N, C-alpha and C positions, 0 to 999 in steps of 0.2 A: 504494500500500500504506500502510495506516495503522499508526502505532505506538501504544503505550500509555504512560501515565504513572502511576507509583505512588509512594507515600511510605513510606519505611522508617525504622526507628529507627537512629540512629548509636550510641546508647547506651541502656541501660534505666535508669529511675529506681528508687530504693528504694521509693517510694510512687507509685502510679499512680491518678489520680483521673479517673473517667469520668462525664461529665454526659449523661444521657439526655434527649432532647427529649420532654417529656410533655405538650405542648399544641400546638394548631394554631389558626390564625386563621379564624374563621367570621364573615364580614361585618365584618371588622376587630375582632372581639371574641375574645380568647383563650379557648379552651375546653380543658378537660383531656382527655388521652388515657389511657384505662385499658387500654392494650395491654401485656401483660406481656412482659418480655424473657426469652429462653431462656438461662439461665446455664450455664456449663460444669459438667461432672460434678464433684461434691465441691467446688464453688466454687474450682477450681484453673484459672487462666488461663495458658496456655502460649503464649509469643510468639516462640519460637525462629525460626520461619519469617519473621519480620518484621525481622530484623537485617540491616542493609545491609552488604554485602561489597564496596562500591565498584563502579566501572564494570566490568561483565562483558562477555564476548565477545558481539558483536552489538548492544550498547547504545551509544548516543551521548549525549554531554553536551548538555543543552538549551541553545540559544543564549541569550545575555543578552537580557532584555526590551528592546525598542526604546524609546528615549526620544522617538521621533517621536510627535507628537499624533495620535490616532486618533478616529474617530467612535465613539460609544457603541454597545453591542450592544442590539438590539431583540428583543422577544419576537415570533418569526416568526409564530406562529399568530394572535396578537392583531393584529399588523400586517396580515395578510391579511384578517382579519375586518373591520377598519376600512376597508381599501381596497375591499372588496366592497360597502360601503355608499355608495361614490362619492367618498370623500374623497381628495385628492391625497396622494401618498406622503410628501412633506416635512411636510405638516400632521399626518399620522398619526404620523410619527416624533417630531415636537415634542410632540404630545399624550401619547405614551407616556413620553417623557423627563420631562414635567412631572408625571405622575401615578404614577410608580413602575414603569412598564414591565411591567405585569401585567394591569391591569383594563381591559377594553374599555369597560365602561359609564362608568367614571370618565374615560377618555380621550375618549369621545364627548361628555360634558358639557363637557370642556375645549375641544373643537373648536367646539362651538356658542357657547361664551363668548368665543372669540378669533377669530371669523370676520372681524371688521372690523379686526384688528390690521394696521397698515401693513406690517409685515415678516412677515406670516403665511406668505408663500411664499418668503421668503429662504432660501437654502441653510443647512443646519446647519454650523457651523464645528467643527473638531476641538476636543476638550477641552483645557483648559490655560489657564484664566482667560478664556475666550471669553464674550461677553455672554450668548448664548442659554443656555449650560450653567450659567453663574452664576445667572441669573434662575430657571432651572428648579430648581436645587438650593435656592435661597432659598425657593421656593414649597413644596418638600417639607419644609424646616425649619419653615416656618410651619404646615403641616398637623400635623406632629408636636408642635409647640408647643401647638396647640389641643387635643391629646390629653393635655397635662399635662407634657410633657417639656421640659427646658431646651434652649436653642439648642446648648449644648456637647454635651449628650447626643445630640441629633438629628444633629448634624454627625458625631459619632464613629460613630454607628450606620450612617449612610449611607456613611461611608468604609469601614467594616468589611464592608459588604454590597454594595459597588460600586453604590451609589445605587438599590438595589432597595427600594421603599417597603415592600412586604409583609415582606421579610426583615429590614428595618431595625426594624420593629415587633416582630418575633420576637426580634431581638437585644436590644432594649431591655428586654423582659419577662424575658429570660434573664440580664440583667446589671443588676438593679435598684440595685445599690450603686455602679455605675460612673457617675461624674459627668461623664465625657467630657473630663477634663483632659488636655491634651497633655503628653507628657514634656518637661521642660526641656532645652534644647540645652546641650551641653557643648563647651567649647573645648579640652578635653584631647585628645591624640592617641590614637585608638583602638588598642587592643592586642588581639592574637589570643590568646584563652584556649582551652584544650582544653575540649571539652564535658563537662558533669557527667554523673554516672552511670557505668555500667559496661557494656562490650560483651560480657562473659563469658556463656557459655551453661552450663547451661540457664537460660532466662529464664522462671521460673514465679512466678506471683503468687497468693496466696490472699486471698479476700475478707475484709477486716478489719472493714468497717463499711458501712452504707448509710443514706441519709436518705430518708424517705418523707413524703408529704403526705396528710393526712387531711382531707377536705372535698369539697364538691360542685363547687367551681370554683377558679380561680386567684385570685379576689378574696376568698375566705374559706377558713377551715380552719386547719390546724395542722401544723407539721412536727415529726416525731419521728426520733430516731436509734437505730439498733441497732449495738452494738459487740461484736465477738467477743472473749471473754477468752482468756487463755493456756490454759485448760483446754478450750477449744472451745465453751463455752456462750455464749449471747447475752444481753446486758444491754440493756434498753430505757431510753433517756434521754428523758424527757418533762418539759421545763422543769426544775424542781428535783427531780423524782422520778427515781430510778434503781432499777429492779427487774429481777429475772431474767425473761427472756422465754420463753414456752412455744414449743415447736418449731412448732406449727401456725400461730401468728400470724407467726412468722418466715418460714415458707415462703409464706404468703399475701401478705405484703408485699414480700418480697425482689425478686420480678420486676417490681414496679410502682414501684420506687424512682426518685428523681430523680438522686441522686448515689451513686456506688459508689467506695469507697476500697479499693484492692488493695495489699497489702504483699508485697514480694519475699520469696519463701521461701528 
């Protein structure tokens, strides 16, 4: 019998910011997605059902993650596709690990380029500073570096996406201002602080602002912001210009926004 896992709120913030994914990678090139979101009625978001009430009857606390080194997870469909071409399992796994674990074509190119490697059929060692994994990650960092990202940005993107190349590129385009700097370590003794926010119900949020992108692609165009005033009317902020927005333009852009700012009612 299989269980399920879900994430709930321990407390609710005063301001909730939601980032909508509005692009996808097509042949490693980000392309805009003009798929509108269906917003709740009257722009009121109710999250009462998502408040955590602690461990309930029939629920179990998830075990602590094992510190034991494990092999990386591989894309099953792509792995089977490569094996069907006659490549040994270990080579297929190494190729996926080296090329982002998603693209069969890229993995096949890697296989043909490393057929003469002396350790090509050596077993993959568990992650944790092992040579094969380290070299594979260094190769991914190099690929991302060729796309214009710094080593620090590439390493953080790979860390945030469990070394998935495609997801790492998406992460980088979603975090253009993140330079990849690691937080400095602190020698102070950690203290337990209560979570911020409030667990009180009802948890209702009204849409306060949204940011939209005008332009044909992620490489060109312009961002504008709409902010709702205290009287319920919308104001358009476009660089130094601030004008009252008409209701038709607000409704046409609202569902296609990139960022939504919700304020607790």
